[in-house]
C-alpha positions in Angstrom: -15.7 -48.1 -11.2 -19.0 -46.1 -11.5 -21.2 -46.4 -14.6 -22.8 -43.4 -16.1 -26.1 -44.0 -17.9 -26.5 -42.3 -21.2 -29.0 -39.4 -20.8 -28.8 -39.5 -17.0 -28.5 -36.3 -14.9 -24.8 -37.1 -14.4 -24.0 -37.9 -18.1 -21.4 -35.9 -19.9 -24.0 -34.3 -22.1 -26.1 -33.2 -19.1 -23.1 -31.8 -17.3 -22.0 -29.9 -20.4 -25.5 -28.4 -20.7 -25.5 -27.2 -17.1 -22.0 -25.8 -17.5 -23.1 -23.9 -20.6 -26.1 -22.4 -18.8 -23.8 -21.3 -15.9 -21.1 -20.0 -18.1 -21.1 -16.1 -18.2 -19.4 -16.0 -21.6 -21.1 -16.7 -24.9 -20.1 -19.1 -27.6 -18.6 -16.3 -29.6 -16.2 -15.6 -26.8 -17.6 -12.3 -25.7 -18.9 -11.5 -22.2 -22.4 -12.8 -21.6 -24.8 -14.9 -23.6 -26.9 -13.4 -26.4 -29.8 -13.1 -24.1 -27.7 -11.3 -21.5 -26.3 -8.9 -24.1 -29.8 -8.2 -25.3 -31.1 -7.6 -21.8 -28.1 -5.3 -21.1 -28.8 -3.3 -24.3 -32.5 -2.8 -23.5 -31.9 -2.1 -19.8 -28.8 0.1 -20.2 -30.7 3.5 -20.0 -32.2 2.4 -16.7 -29.3 0.6 -15.2 -26.5 3.1 -16.2 -27.5 5.6 -13.5 -27.7 2.8 -10.9 -24.3 1.6 -11.9 -22.9 5.1 -11.7 -24.3 5.5 -8.2 -22.8 2.1 -7.2 -19.4 3.2 -8.6 -19.5 6.4 -6.6 -20.5 4.6 -3.4 -17.7 2.0 -4.0 -15.2 4.9 -4.4 -16.4 6.4 -1.1 -16.1 3.1 0.6 -12.5 2.8 -0.5 -11.6 5.6 1.9 -14.5 5.1 4.4 -14.8 1.3 4.8 -17.1 -0.3 7.3 -15.6 -0.2 10.8 -13.7 -3.3 11.8 -12.1 -3.9 15.2 -11.8 -7.5 16.3 -10.1 -6.5 19.6 -6.8 -8.3 18.8 -3.8 -6.5 20.4 0.0 -7.1 20.5 -0.7 -9.1 23.7 -1.9 -11.9 21.4 1.7 -12.2 20.2 3.1 -12.0 23.7 4.3 -8.4 23.2 4.2 -5.7 25.9 2.6 -2.5 24.5 1.0 0.8 25.3 -2.3 2.1 24.0 -2.1 5.7 22.9 -4.1 8.3 21.1 -3.1 11.4 19.2 -5.1 14.2 17.6 -4.3 15.0 14.0 -2.9 18.5 13.3 -5.2 18.9 10.3 -8.6 18.4 11.8 -8.1 17.1 15.4 -9.3 13.6 14.4 -8.2 10.9 17.0 -5.9 8.2 15.8 -5.5 5.0 17.8 -1.9 4.0 18.3 0.0 1.1 19.7 3.5 1.6 21.0 5.6 -1.6 21.3 8.9 -0.9 22.9 12.1 -2.8 21.8 13.2 -5.7 23.9 14.6 -4.5 27.2 16.9 -6.1 29.8 20.5 -6.7 30.7 21.0 -9.0 27.8 19.0 -7.1 25.2 21.0 -5.2 22.6 20.5 -1.4 22.2 17.4 -0.5 20.2 18.1 0.1 16.6 15.5 2.8 16.1 11.8 3.1 15.6 9.5 1.9 12.8 6.1 3.3 12.1 3.8 0.6 10.5 0.9 1.6 8.2 -1.7 -1.0 7.3 -3.5 -1.4 4.0 -6.8 0.1 3.0 -9.8 -1.6 4.6 -7.7 -3.3 7.2 -6.6 -2.3 10.8 -3.4 -2.3 12.7 -4.2 -5.8 13.9 -3.5 -7.0 10.3 0.2 -6.1 10.7 0.8 -7.8 14.0 3.1 -10.4 12.4 5.3 -7.5 11.1 5.2 -5.7 14.5 6.5 -8.9 16.1 9.2 -9.3 13.5 10.4 -5.7 14.0 10.3 -6.0 17.8 12.3 -9.2 17.7 14.8 -7.4 15.4 15.4 -4.7 18.1 13.1 -1.9 17.0 10.6 0.2 18.8 7.3 -0.2 16.8 4.5 2.2 16.4 1.4 0.9 14.6 -1.8 3.0 14.1 -5.2 2.7 12.6 -5.6 5.0 9.6 -8.4 7.5 9.8 -11.8 5.9 9.0 -10.4 2.5 10.1 -10.4 0.5 13.2 -10.5 2.5 16.4 -9.5 5.8 14.9 -11.9 8.6 14.2 -14.0 8.9 11.1 -14.7 11.8 8.7 -17.0 12.3 5.8 -14.5 14.0 3.6 -14.7 13.4 -0.2 -11.8 15.5 -1.4 -8.0 15.7 -0.8 -7.9 12.3 0.9 -4.2 11.9 -0.1 -3.4 15.1 1.8 -5.3 13.9 4.9 -3.5 10.5 5.0 -0.1 12.1 4.4 -0.7 14.7 7.1 -1.8 11.9 9.5 1.4 9.9 8.9 3.5 13.0 9.5 1.7 13.4 12.8 2.5 9.8 13.8 6.1 10.2 12.7 6.4 13.4 14.8 4.7 11.6 17.7 7.3 8.8 17.4 10.3 11.1 17.1 9.2 13.2 20.1 8.3 10.3 22.5 11.0 10.2 25.2 10.8 6.4 25.6 11.6 5.9 21.9 14.7 6.8 20.1 17.0 6.3 17.2 16.3 6.8 13.5 12.6 6.7 12.4 11.6 4.4 9.5 8.3 3.6 7.9 6.8 0.2 6.8 3.8 0.8 4.6 1.4 -1.6 2.8 -0.7 -1.3 -0.3 -2.6 2.0 -0.3 -0.4 3.4 2.6 2.6 3.3 0.3 1.3 6.4 -1.5 1.2 8.5 1.7 4.6 7.1 2.7 6.3 8.3 -0.5 4.4 11.6 -0.5 5.6 12.2 3.1 9.0 12.8 1.6 7.6 15.8 -0.2 6.9 17.4 3.1 9.7 19.6 4.7 11.2 18.0 7.7 10.2 21.2 9.7 6.6 20.3 9.1 7.0 16.5 9.6 8.8 16.9 12.9 11.4 14.1 12.3 13.5 12.9 9.5 12.6 9.6 8.0 15.7 7.4 7.5 14.1 4.6 5.4 10.8 3.6 3.9 9.7 0.1 3.0 6.8 -0.1 0.5 5.1 -3.5 0.2 2.5 -4.3 -2.4 2.6 -0.8 -4.0 2.5 1.8 -5.1 1.8 1.4 -8.8 2.8 3.9 -11.5 -0.8 4.1 -12.7 -2.9 5.0 -9.6 -6.2 4.3 -11.4 -5.0 0.8 -12.3 -5.5 -0.4 -8.7 -9.0 1.0 -8.6 -10.0 -0.7 -11.9 -8.5 -4.0 -10.8 -10.4 -3.7 -7.5 -13.6 -3.3 -9.5 -12.8 -6.3 -11.6 -12.1 -8.4 -8.5 -15.4 -7.4 -6.9 -17.5 -7.9 -10.0 -18.5 -11.5 -9.0 -20.2 -10.2 -5.8 -22.3 -7.6 -7.6 -26.0 -8.1 -8.3 -26.6 -9.8 -11.7 -27.9 -6.6 -13.5 -24.7 -4.7 -12.5 -22.4 -7.5 -13.8 -23.9 -7.2 -17.3 -21.6 -5.9 -20.1 -21.7 -2.2 -20.5 -23.5 -1.7 -17.2 -20.4 -2.9 -15.3 -18.2 -0.7 -17.5 -20.1 2.4 -16.2 -19.6 1.2 -12.6 -15.9 0.5 -13.2 -15.3 3.9 -14.8 -17.1 5.8 -12.1 -15.2 4.0 -9.4 -11.9 4.8 -11.2 -12.7 8.5 -11.8 -14.3 9.2 -8.5 -11.7 7.3 -6.6 -8.9 9.3 -8.2 -10.7 12.6 -7.7 -11.3 11.9 -4.0 -7.7 10.9 -3.5 -6.4 14.0 -5.2 -2.8 12.9 -5.7 -0.6 15.6 -7.1 3.0 15.5 -8.4 3.1 11.8 -9.0 5.5 10.0 -9.1 7.2 11.4 -6.0 10.6 13.0 -6.8 13.1 11.2 -4.5 16.2 13.1 -5.8 16.2 15.9 -3.1 15.9 13.6 -0.1 18.4 11.2 1.6 15.8 8.7 2.6 16.4 5.1 1.4 13.4 3.4 -0.1 12.8 -0.3 -0.6 9.9 -1.5 -2.9 8.6 -5.0 -2.4 6.1 -6.5 -5.0 4.4 -9.9 -4.8 5.1 -12.1 -7.7 1.5 -13.4 -7.6 -0.2 -10.2 -6.6 -3.4 -9.6 -8.6 -4.5 -6.3 -7.0 -1.2 -4.5 -7.5 0.7 -6.7 -10.0 4.5 -6.6 -9.7 4.8 -5.2 -13.2 2.9 -2.0 -12.2 5.3 -1.5 -9.3 8.3 -2.2 -11.5 7.2 0.4 -13.9 7.4 3.0 -11.1 10.7 1.7 -9.8 12.2 1.8 -13.3 11.6 5.6 -13.4 14.2 6.1 -10.7 17.0 4.6 -12.9 19.8 7.0 -13.9 18.5 9.5 -11.4 20.4 10.8 -8.3 18.0 8.8 -6.2 19.0 5.5 -7.8 21.7 4.8 -5.2 19.0 5.0 -2.5 16.2 2.9 -4.1 16.1 -0.9 -3.9 13.6 -3.4 -5.2 12.7 -7.0 -4.4 10.1 -9.2 -6.0 8.8 -11.9 -3.6 8.1 -14.8 -6.0 5.4 -16.6 -4.1 3.7 -13.6 -2.5 0.1 -12.4 -3.1 -1.1 -9.0 -1.9 0.5 -8.0 1.4 1.6 -11.5 2.5 5.2 -11.7 1.5 6.2 -12.3 5.1 4.0 -15.4 5.1 4.8 -16.7 1.6 8.5 -15.9 1.4 9.4 -15.6 5.0 13.1 -16.4 5.1 14.0 -14.0 2.3 11.5 -11.4 3.6 13.1 -11.3 7.0 16.6 -11.0 5.5 15.6 -8.4 3.0 13.6 -6.1 5.3 15.8 -6.3 8.4 18.9 -6.0 6.4 17.6 -2.9 4.5 16.4 -1.2 7.7 19.8 -1.8 9.3 21.5 -0.3 6.3 23.8 -3.3 5.9 21.9 -5.7 3.7 18.9 -6.2 1.5 18.7 -6.1 -2.3 21.2 -3.9 -4.2 20.2 -0.4 -5.2 19.3 0.6 -8.7 22.6 2.1 -9.4 25.8 2.6 -7.5 26.5 5.4 -5.1 24.1 8.3 -4.8 24.8 11.2 -7.2 25.5 14.6 -5.6 22.6 17.0 -5.5 23.0 20.5 -6.8 19.9 22.1 -5.3 19.8 25.3 -3.2 19.0 25.1 0.5 15.8 26.7 1.8 15.3 28.3 5.2 13.4 26.4 7.8 9.7 26.7 7.8 7.6 27.4 10.9 6.6 24.2 12.7 3.1 22.9 12.4 1.3 23.2 15.8 1.7 20.1 17.7 4.8 18.9 15.9 8.4 19.7 16.9 10.4 22.0 14.7 13.6 20.9 13.0 15.8 22.2 10.2 14.4 22.1 6.7 15.9 19.9 4.0 17.2 21.1 0.6 14.6 22.3 -1.9 13.2 19.8 -4.4 14.4 19.8 -7.9 11.7 20.2 -10.6 9.9 16.9 -11.4 11.2 15.2 -14.5 8.3 15.2 -17.0 9.8 12.2 -18.9 9.3 9.2 -16.7 11.5 6.5 -18.0 10.3 3.4 -19.9 10.4 0.6 -20.9 11.0 -1.7 -18.0 13.3 -4.7 -18.1 12.3 -7.2 -15.3 15.6 -9.1 -15.3 17.5 -5.9 -14.6 15.7 -5.4 -11.3 14.6 -8.8 -10.0 17.7 -9.8 -8.2 17.4 -12.7 -5.7 18.5 -12.1 -2.1 21.6 -14.0 -1.4 21.1 -16.6 1.3 23.0 -16.4 4.5 26.0 -18.7 4.9 26.6 -20.0 8.3 30.0 -21.1 9.5 
């Protein structure tokens, strides 16, 4: 048993004094000590412009992160693949694509279709290799690509309409998948975090412009009903890594507000939430029970808006209890595999929000001319007007239904 001398450097009093000096909160419970608050008040006129510039730069970095490409390919998972590249129809930007064919051979079952996998913001296609392997083993052709400004794909300097750019890029990849002769079957999309917004907005595009009809979409770790909430939480999570002057009360508030406002302005999302009533695409939302960046409650608020709507019979939701951000496959693997593969196959997964789909009473529209570079197909029915009253409140117990375990004979 160790003995602590009174007044020594390891005494309880000395430890408490050091902890007090290191603690960023004052004794009155507010952020910062009195000295820090005084310094923030005196330096605010000088630090506010610096914080605003830092917030704008952080917003730009959300859509233009530093290049990352560690060279990992599907071969690291023992998967045969083809490296491909396609030019976007919007601005001829090159997108780096992996094509992983479904298992082939005399004993292999017929392919179930194709799945386009979209990684999260600031990541690369290498970050979803575990999901690529899962889908491949489940009998799907898999197409994974680097988003623009990510990985091996081309980069732009755009600061406006980023949502339109990412949606258009995804439409190009879906068209590429549907038109590739070695692939076949229905095309689905598995999207993560930020990419869940383009995935849902893709359903607003006429099939004639997309080039292929999307059978199902799986959205993991997003999207949230409040788009700005993710940007504000991102600022909060990064606060600890900022220089001390930018962490001070008030100053950080300027940085946070600028990141939020500029990030949403650059994204330029319109008509949110996406109206799912006019489409037949099935959608599964997956939220992490321990996700701090996109908390499950923010996803559930969005999902609850589809209740009592014609789309309710095509929308499902599952909350992965142990999952953090974008890691439900690792933290809740058994249930994740059953949920996602069952949903994509159309014969399993969590129940929908409400019974069978309600009939749609919307007029048909003529086919639109195809976008150059994408195959033309018939157009879907027109969209119904967006419902201005998005439903609330949300009852978690009504949506969080556990996936039933498999019973073996």
